[in-house]
C-alpha positions in Angstrom: 85.1 9.2 37.5 84.1 6.1 35.5 81.8 6.7 32.5 80.6 4.5 29.6 83.5 5.8 27.5 86.2 4.9 30.1 88.6 2.3 28.7 89.6 -0.4 31.2 91.7 -3.5 31.2 92.1 -6.1 33.9 95.4 -6.5 35.7 97.5 -9.1 33.7 98.7 -11.2 36.6 95.9 -12.4 38.8 95.0 -15.5 40.7 91.2 -16.0 40.9 89.3 -18.3 43.3 85.6 -19.2 43.4 83.7 -20.5 46.4 80.4 -22.4 46.4 78.3 -19.2 46.4 80.2 -18.0 43.3 81.9 -15.3 45.3 85.1 -14.3 43.6 88.4 -13.9 45.5 91.2 -12.2 43.6 94.9 -12.3 44.5 96.7 -9.4 43.0 100.2 -8.5 44.2 100.2 -9.1 47.9 96.5 -8.1 48.2 93.4 -10.4 48.3 90.1 -8.8 47.5 86.6 -10.3 47.4 83.9 -9.5 44.9 80.3 -10.5 44.0 79.2 -13.0 41.4 79.5 -10.6 38.4 83.2 -10.2 39.0 84.2 -13.2 37.0 82.3 -12.1 33.9 83.8 -8.6 34.2 87.3 -10.0 34.5 86.6 -12.0 31.3 85.3 -9.1 29.2 88.2 -6.9 30.3 90.8 -9.4 29.2 91.6 -6.8 26.6 91.1 -3.1 26.7 87.6 -1.9 26.0 85.2 0.8 27.1 82.8 0.3 30.0 79.9 0.7 27.7 81.1 -2.0 25.4 81.7 -4.3 28.3 78.2 -3.8 29.7 76.7 -4.5 26.2 78.6 -7.8 26.1 77.3 -8.7 29.6 73.7 -7.6 28.8 72.4 -11.2 28.0 73.5 -12.3 31.5 71.8 -9.4 33.3 68.2 -10.3 33.9 67.0 -6.9 35.0 67.8 -3.5 36.5 69.0 -4.9 39.8 71.5 -7.2 38.1 72.8 -4.2 36.1 73.2 -2.2 39.3 75.1 -5.1 40.9 77.4 -5.4 37.8 78.2 -1.6 37.8 78.8 -1.7 41.6 81.2 -4.7 41.2 82.9 -2.9 38.3 83.5 0.1 40.5 84.9 -2.1 43.3 87.3 -3.8 40.8 88.6 -0.4 39.8 89.0 0.8 43.4 91.0 -2.4 44.2 93.3 -1.8 41.2 92.2 -5.0 39.5 90.7 -3.0 36.6 92.6 0.1 35.4 93.0 2.4 32.4 96.5 1.2 32.0 98.6 -1.7 33.3 102.3 -2.3 33.0 102.9 -5.2 30.7 106.2 -7.0 31.4 107.4 -10.0 33.3 104.9 -11.2 36.0 105.8 -11.5 39.7 103.7 -14.6 40.0 105.7 -17.8 40.7 105.6 -21.0 38.7 103.3 -22.4 37.6 100.8 -19.6 37.9 103.1 -17.1 36.1 103.3 -19.3 33.0 105.0 -17.8 30.0 104.6 -14.3 31.5 107.5 -15.2 33.8 111.1 -14.3 33.1 112.2 -17.9 33.7 111.0 -19.6 30.5 112.2 -16.7 28.4 115.6 -16.9 30.0 115.7 -20.7 29.4 114.8 -20.4 25.7 117.2 -17.5 25.0 120.0 -19.3 27.0 119.6 -22.5 24.9 122.6 -22.4 22.6 120.7 -24.1 19.7 117.0 -23.5 19.9 116.4 -19.8 19.1 119.7 -19.5 17.0 118.4 -22.1 14.5 114.9 -20.5 14.5 116.4 -17.1 13.7 118.5 -18.6 10.9 115.4 -20.3 9.4 113.3 -17.1 9.7 116.0 -15.1 7.8 116.2 -17.8 5.2 112.4 -17.9 4.6 111.2 -14.3 5.0 111.6 -12.1 1.9 111.6 -8.3 1.6 108.1 -7.0 1.6 106.5 -10.0 3.3 103.7 -9.8 5.9 104.6 -12.2 8.7 102.5 -13.7 11.5 104.5 -14.7 14.6 102.5 -16.9 17.0 103.6 -17.0 20.6 106.2 -14.2 20.1 107.6 -14.5 23.7 110.6 -12.3 23.9 109.9 -11.0 20.3 113.0 -12.6 18.9 111.4 -14.1 15.8 109.4 -11.0 15.1 112.6 -8.9 15.2 114.4 -11.5 13.0 111.6 -11.3 10.5 111.8 -7.5 10.4 115.6 -7.7 10.0 115.0 -10.0 7.0 113.0 -7.3 5.4 109.4 -8.0 6.3 107.1 -5.1 5.6 104.9 -5.8 8.6 105.0 -8.4 11.4 102.0 -9.3 13.5 103.3 -10.7 16.8 100.7 -12.5 18.9 101.3 -13.3 22.6 98.7 -13.8 25.3 101.1 -13.5 28.2 101.8 -10.1 29.8 105.5 -10.5 28.9 104.4 -9.1 25.5 105.4 -5.7 27.0 109.0 -7.0 27.1 108.8 -8.1 23.4 107.5 -4.6 22.5 110.4 -3.0 24.2 112.8 -5.3 22.4 111.3 -4.3 19.1 111.5 -0.6 20.0 115.2 -0.9 21.1 116.1 -2.6 17.8 114.3 0.1 15.7 111.4 -1.9 14.5 108.5 -0.4 16.5 106.9 0.9 13.2 107.0 -2.6 11.5 105.9 -4.9 14.3 102.3 -4.8 15.6 101.9 -6.6 19.0 98.6 -8.3 19.7 98.0 -9.5 23.3 95.6 -12.4 22.6 95.3 -16.0 21.6 95.9 -16.6 17.9 92.5 -18.3 17.6 90.8 -15.1 18.6 92.6 -12.5 16.5 91.8 -11.2 13.1 94.3 -9.4 10.9 93.7 -6.5 8.6 95.6 -8.4 5.9 96.7 -12.0 5.5 100.3 -13.0 6.1 102.7 -14.5 3.7 104.8 -16.3 6.3 104.0 -17.9 9.7 106.6 -18.3 12.3 106.1 -20.0 15.7 108.1 -21.8 18.4 105.1 -23.4 20.2 106.8 -26.7 19.8 106.6 -28.9 22.9 108.8 -31.5 24.4 106.8 -34.1 22.6 106.6 -31.8 19.5 102.8 -31.8 19.3 102.0 -31.4 23.0 101.5 -27.6 22.8 98.9 -28.1 20.0 101.1 -26.6 17.3 99.4 -28.6 14.6 95.9 -27.3 15.4 97.0 -23.8 16.0 98.9 -23.6 12.7 95.8 -25.1 10.9 93.6 -22.4 12.3 96.1 -19.7 11.2 96.4 -21.2 7.7 92.6 -21.2 7.2 92.0 -17.7 8.5 95.1 -15.6 8.7 97.5 -16.7 5.9 97.5 -16.4 2.1 97.2 -19.7 0.2 100.6 -21.4 0.0 102.0 -19.4 2.9 105.5 -20.4 4.0 105.8 -21.9 7.5 108.6 -22.0 10.1 108.6 -24.8 11.1 107.3 -26.9 8.2 107.6 -30.6 9.1 108.2 -32.5 12.4 109.4 -36.1 12.5 109.6 -38.0 15.8 111.9 -40.9 16.6 111.7 -43.7 19.2 114.6 -45.4 20.9 114.5 -48.3 23.3 116.3 -47.6 26.6 117.2 -49.2 29.8 116.2 -46.7 32.5 118.0 -46.7 35.8 116.0 -48.4 38.6 116.0 -45.2 40.7 114.5 -43.3 37.7 111.8 -46.0 37.2 110.9 -45.8 40.9 110.5 -42.0 40.6 107.7 -42.5 37.9 106.2 -45.8 38.7 105.1 -47.7 41.9 107.5 -50.6 42.3 107.4 -53.5 44.8 110.3 -51.9 46.8 108.1 -48.9 47.4 105.3 -51.1 49.0 107.8 -53.0 51.2 109.3 -49.8 52.5 105.9 -48.0 53.0 104.4 -51.1 54.7 107.3 -51.2 57.2 107.4 -47.5 57.8 103.7 -46.9 58.3 102.4 -50.2 59.6 99.8 -50.4 56.8 99.3 -52.5 53.6 100.0 -50.4 50.5 99.8 -53.2 48.0 96.7 -51.7 46.3 98.8 -48.7 45.2 101.1 -51.1 43.3 98.1 -53.0 41.9 96.6 -49.8 40.5 99.9 -48.8 38.8 100.8 -52.2 37.5 99.7 -51.7 33.8 100.2 -48.0 33.4 102.7 -46.7 30.8 104.2 -43.8 32.8 104.9 -40.7 30.7 107.7 -38.3 31.7 109.9 -35.4 30.6 113.6 -35.2 31.6 116.4 -32.8 30.7 118.4 -34.1 27.7 121.7 -34.2 29.7 120.0 -36.7 32.0 118.4 -38.7 29.1 121.8 -38.9 27.3 123.1 -41.1 30.1 120.4 -43.8 29.7 121.6 -47.0 28.0 120.3 -47.1 24.4 119.3 -50.6 23.3 118.3 -49.7 19.7 119.0 -47.1 17.1 116.2 -44.4 16.8 113.4 -45.2 14.3 110.8 -42.9 12.8 107.6 -42.9 15.0 105.5 -40.3 13.2 105.8 -37.6 10.7 103.6 -34.4 10.7 103.5 -31.8 7.8 102.1 -28.6 9.3 100.9 -27.6 5.8 98.3 -30.4 6.2 95.1 -30.5 8.2 95.5 -31.6 11.9 93.9 -35.0 12.8 94.0 -37.7 15.4 96.1 -40.6 14.3 97.8 -43.8 15.5 101.3 -44.6 14.3 103.2 -47.8 14.9 106.9 -48.4 14.8 109.0 -51.6 15.0 112.1 -50.8 17.0 114.8 -53.4 16.5 117.3 -53.8 19.3 121.0 -53.7 18.6 122.1 -54.3 22.2 121.1 -56.9 24.8 119.4 -55.9 27.9 116.1 -55.2 29.7 114.2 -52.5 27.7 112.0 -50.8 30.3 111.2 -47.7 28.4 111.3 -45.7 25.2 112.5 -42.1 24.7 111.3 -39.9 22.0 113.0 -37.0 20.3 112.1 -35.1 17.1 113.6 -33.3 14.2 111.9 -30.1 13.0 112.5 -28.9 9.5 112.4 -25.2 10.2 113.2 -24.2 6.6 114.6 -25.9 3.5 118.2 -25.4 4.8 117.7 -25.6 8.6 116.7 -28.7 10.7 116.6 -28.8 14.5 117.1 -32.0 16.4 116.2 -32.7 20.1 118.2 -35.9 20.2 119.5 -35.8 23.8 122.9 -36.9 22.5 123.3 -33.4 21.1 121.8 -31.6 24.1 123.3 -30.0 27.1 122.3 -28.7 30.6 121.1 -25.5 28.9 118.8 -27.1 26.4 115.3 -25.8 26.9 113.5 -28.8 25.4 113.2 -31.9 27.7 113.2 -35.4 26.4 109.8 -37.1 26.3 109.5 -40.8 27.2 107.5 -43.5 28.7 108.4 -46.2 31.2 106.9 -49.7 30.4 104.8 -51.6 32.9 107.3 -54.5 32.7 110.8 -54.8 31.1 111.2 -56.5 27.8 114.3 -58.7 27.5 115.9 -58.0 24.1 119.0 -59.2 22.2 120.3 -57.8 18.9 117.6 -58.4 16.3 114.6 -58.4 18.8 111.8 -56.3 17.4 109.5 -54.4 19.8 106.4 -52.8 18.3 105.3 -49.4 19.7 102.0 -47.6 19.0 101.8 -43.8 19.3 98.3 -42.5 19.7 97.7 -38.8 19.0 94.2 -37.9 20.1 94.3 -34.2 19.2 95.0 -30.8 21.0 98.3 -31.9 22.2 97.2 -35.2 23.9 99.2 -38.3 23.2 99.9 -41.8 24.6 102.3 -44.6 23.9 101.5 -48.3 24.0 103.7 -51.3 24.0 101.9 -53.3 21.3 101.0 -56.9 22.0 101.0 -56.4 25.8 98.0 -56.4 28.1 95.6 -53.5 27.9 97.4 -50.4 29.1 96.0 -47.2 30.5 96.3 -44.2 28.2 98.6 -41.6 29.6 98.5 -38.0 28.2 101.8 -36.3 27.8 
């Protein structure tokens, strides 16, 4: 029997659909259930475990009268009967497929742990930075590897934050390694948590392919202002991006941009004129991510030059950074690839230069295909502009060319 003191939590792996009447259709496991308009609000408040009474108090401003309250209670009962809300759910890897499963899937955790460089260097940096007695905040703990590394380094207490349901796996890893008493797992977004004490060290691996595209700067800023002691140590500390002119293979360009050959083939195949498709793609700088073992085969026409430098101790902001890339090879430069170096600790730096990557590298190489090739010879300077507009959004522009559409990466 459900009472106001019953503690419920929503099932962690759901797909939710809404129709025009605000009817909520929930896919859970192999079952599809349909609920009334209050279901979405109930799913929201039961994102974390809480009592029925607390949930209804949170919903009270939305409930105009007694009838609305009765409907909400009825919907709550239906959600419990369907197994969408329950007193306990297994937290572990989700059965949802990509991309719905997100970081709750086994796949991204396998890829990161299987990368021969990524986590190994992070673990080394954590053990260099964390000192005995420290309180550590680990954001996006994933498999729990950095939280366990911090505990191994002597941390008194680690707060490991992870919104995905795979946090259950991380908890099991901590228990197996004997640190269940020193690692507190919080299933939430870091911007929503409060800690009983401020942390001396922050560790996080929410570093994207383009370094900033997972909003690491903004996330770390929020943590610095609310959850860390002044002068807290960070892993990583500084990220520097580098740009290299490249000659992309024609078949690769054709996979990311509309080219005249596409239109010719489509016109002949379908008996229609597809030239407007080419016209609408003519001035776009096409952003992409590719595995480093693929990017390593592209012809480099310049050495890498610094594109931007971000110190995570400083406040996040939008910015535009320009770089003059000087060719050292002759050829048609039709794109730029970007890699970064992250200073994880004073003695540990990680590079995503594809020349040092392999098929098991988890990070992909970020790059952009130009609207038109630029013919270069040794000594030719090409100016690039990198626009960071905040919250992980960025664009690259070939300076001096016609107005180009901004492409988020």
